[in-house]
Structure formats: structure tokens, C-alpha cells
N, C-alpha and C positions, 0 to 999 in steps of 0.2 A: 504493500500500500504506500509506504513512504517513497519508494523508488518511483512508482507510477505517478505520485503527486508531484515530485520534483521534476520528472520528465515533462509533465503537462505544463508546469510553470515555465520551464526552459523553452519549450516549443512556442508558448504564448509570447514570451519575451522576444524570441527570434522573429516571430510574425510581426510584432509591433515595430521592431527595428527595421525589418525589411520594408515594411509599408512606408516608414518615414524616410528611407533612403531615396534620394533623387535618382531618377533614371539617367543613365549615362547616355550622352549624345553619340549617335553613330558617326564615326569619322568619315569625312568626305573622301571619296576615291579620286586620286590624281595619278597622272602618268609621269613617273620620274624621267628626267632627261638622261640622254646617253652621250658619252664622249664630250662632256662639257656643255651640252645643250640644257636650256632651262626646263624646269618641270612645267607641266601643263597649266598650272594655276598662276604662273609668274607673269608679271608685267615686264615685257622686254623693253628696256629703255635705250639700248643701243645694240643693233644687230649687224653692224658693219655697213649699213646702207646709207643712212641719213640722220639728221638731227631733228626729226619731227617731234620728238618727245622733250626737246630742250629749248630754252630761250635765254636771252641775256637778262640782266637785272632790270632793264627797262622794258622787257617784253619783246625785243627785236629778235631777228634771226641770228643765231651765234655765227661767228666767223672762224671757229676752230676748223681744222682741216680733216676731211674724211677721205681716205684713200686706202686702197688695198685691204678693205675690211676693218680698218682701224680708225680711231679718233685721236687726233694729235692736238695738243695745246698750241694755239697760235699766239705766240708771245705778245703780250701787250693788248690783247683784245678783250680781256676781262674774264671773270668767272662765268660758268654756264649753270643754269638752274633747271631742274626738272619741272615740266608742266604739272605732272602729278605730284601730290603731296602725300606724305606718309607719317604715321606715328609709330606704332609697334610694327617692326618690319624685319625681314631677313633680306640682306642685300649681298649680291655677288658682283664683284668687280675684278677685272684683270687689267694689269698695267705693266708697262716696261719702261725702264729708265733709259735716258739718252746714252748712246755710245758713239765714239769714245767718251768716257766720263771727263767732266771738267768741273773745277772748283772743289772746295772743301766745306765741311760743316753743313750749314743750312743752304749754302750756295751750290748745291749739287743735286740736280734732279728733283727739285722741290715742287710739290703740288699737294693736293689734299682732297679727301672725300668728307663732305659735311652732311651730317644727319640733321634734319629739320632746319638746315641753314645755320645751325648753332654750334654743333659739337663735331670737331674735326678728328678723323682718323688720318694721321699724317702719312703722306706719300713722300719718300725721300730716298736717295741712293745712299744707303748706309753699309754697302758692301766695301769693307776696308776703309770706311770713312766714319770717324767719330764725331758726335755732337752731344749736346746735353741730353740726358736720358729721356725726359718727358717731351722731347722734340724730335726723337728719331723715328725711323720707319715703324709703323703700327702702334705708335703712341697715341693715346687720346690726348691731343696736343695740349700741353700745359697742365694736364691733370694726372696722367698715369703713364709711366714708362711700360713698354712691353715686357713680358716675362723673359723672352729670349729674342735675340737678333736672328731672324730666319731669312735674311735677304739673299737673293740670288744675284749673280753678276749683272752689271748693266747690259741691256739688250735682251736679256732672257725674260720671258713672260712670268709674272707673279700673280698670285691670287689673294684676294681678301674674301673671307666669308664672315659677314657681320650680322650679329643678332642684336637689335637695339630696342630697348624699351625706354621711352622718354620719361623724364620727370613729369609728375602730374600735380595739378592744383587740387587740394582737398577742400571739402565743404567749409572747413574752419579757416581757410585762407593760408594754410601751411603748404609746403611743397613736399610731396612724396618722391623720394629719390628714384631715378631710373637706373639703367645699367647697359653696359656694353659687354658682349662676348665676341671676341675676334679670333679667327684662325688665319694665320699668314703662311701661305704655302703649305697648308695642312697642319701647322703647329699652333697649339693654343698659345696666344700671346696676351689676351685680355680675358680674364676669368670672372665674369659677372662684376666687372668694375663699376663701382658706384658713381653715378652722375647726380649731383645735388641740385642742378638747375642753373649753375653759373656757366654761361657759354664760353667757348674758346675765345681767347683774346682776338679782337678785331673780327669777330663773327658778323655775319650780315644781319642777324636778328638777335633780339634780346628777350628776356622774360621766358616764361614757361608757356608752351602751347601744346594742344592735342596733336597737331601734326604740322608739317612744313615741308619745303622742297629739299631734295637732295642737291648738293652743289659740288661741282668739280672745279678745283681752284687753278687759276692762271697765276703762277708765281714766277713767271719769266723763264721757265724751262720747258723744253719740248718733250714732255712726258707723253706717252701713248697709252690709250685705253682701248679695250674691246670687251665684248660679251658682258654687258651690264644688265642685270635684271633684279627684280625685287618681288617679294611675296609679302602681302599684308598678313599680319598675325592677329 
């Protein structure tokens, strides 16, 4: 009798718990990309053909060079901004540094990838080239140095896989921190790095926002880009 009574109570408790548990959402089915191609739910921002997804800061057609399936910084023409805006996002970017290499420190293959137009993942040629830690390749510029230097030699294609969750404004007016996770050439270089809402120095936008444009930076060096795509999270 005692065992039967306890079993009944246990089954009743399990039934109540199961009834209270929210039903899990069935994951959406996507087709993963092959050989570097984007997955089926990605927004392709540059596919080697044109700059239809990009504009200048004033909304004009960018003057960066598109040739041989790549996008090259046209020095002195300014940053380019994605027409699409993103908040929580997975971003894939491939880049190559100018060759032969010229300059030292920050004056060598300098560019950058800005999330929400505020927070920069540094692009720089740090292959046998030292600079300050939170300003080198794959740093969250001015905020966090990368865990390792995973740079390839100039001229070789490199990849960034970026998972970004922006800081958010809470109902009480405070700022909830965001985060960056970055893989550089397959190596983890930013591991849930906290972003408190203070933009990179000289960023195009200030304050905290739900979303904003991606920016590729013209820093006076002929850095090349290709295969740029994003997935909203």
C-alpha cells in the first residue's frame, strides 16, 4: 500500500511538471553551404558580382573596386555601409591583406568590420608585425585583444566567423551587456567577450541600438574582401 501510494504521488507530480513545461519549438530546416558557400537562410551581402547591398555614409553608390570576384578598398573613398541592418547576427567575412606588405604597426593592411556601425573587429596585417594588443588583427578594437594571433601571410585569404549579440537597453534604463565570439581562420580568438555599450573609438554611431548597419572600413589600405554573408539570430 505504501509503495503504491508513493508511486501514485510521483506519477501525479510528473504529470503536473510535464503539463507546465513549455513545448519546444521545432527547429527550422536549412540547407548548409558547401565549399564556403553560405547556408540557405543567409543574406548574401557580397557574392563577387556587385555592391547592390552596400552604400556610402550619405547613401550614394560606393566607389570600392569589384573585380575578379573580389571587393577591394578604394583608398580615400570612405567606408561602405550595408543597406540591411542587423542586431543579433552570425557574420562570415573573408579578407586578404595587400602584398607585398608595406608599413609597420597600424600602418599595414588596416581596415575593419563594424557591427551595428559601432563595434569594430579589427582587420590588420599582423603576420610578423606587432602593434598594441587590443588593436591587432581580430581584436575588438580598443576593448579586447584576441586570445591568439592566427594571421596568415599577406595575400592569403583569411576568414572571420563572428557571432554578435548587441548590448540592449533594459526597461529601467540600464544597459545589458552584449558579446562577441570570433573565430579567425578556424581558431577561437574572442570567447563571449563582453561588450558594455561603449562603441569603438571614432565609430560612426553612438549609444545602444537594437540593430544597425555593418561597415567595412576604408583606412587607406587596399584590403580585399569576398564571400560576405550574414544570418539573423
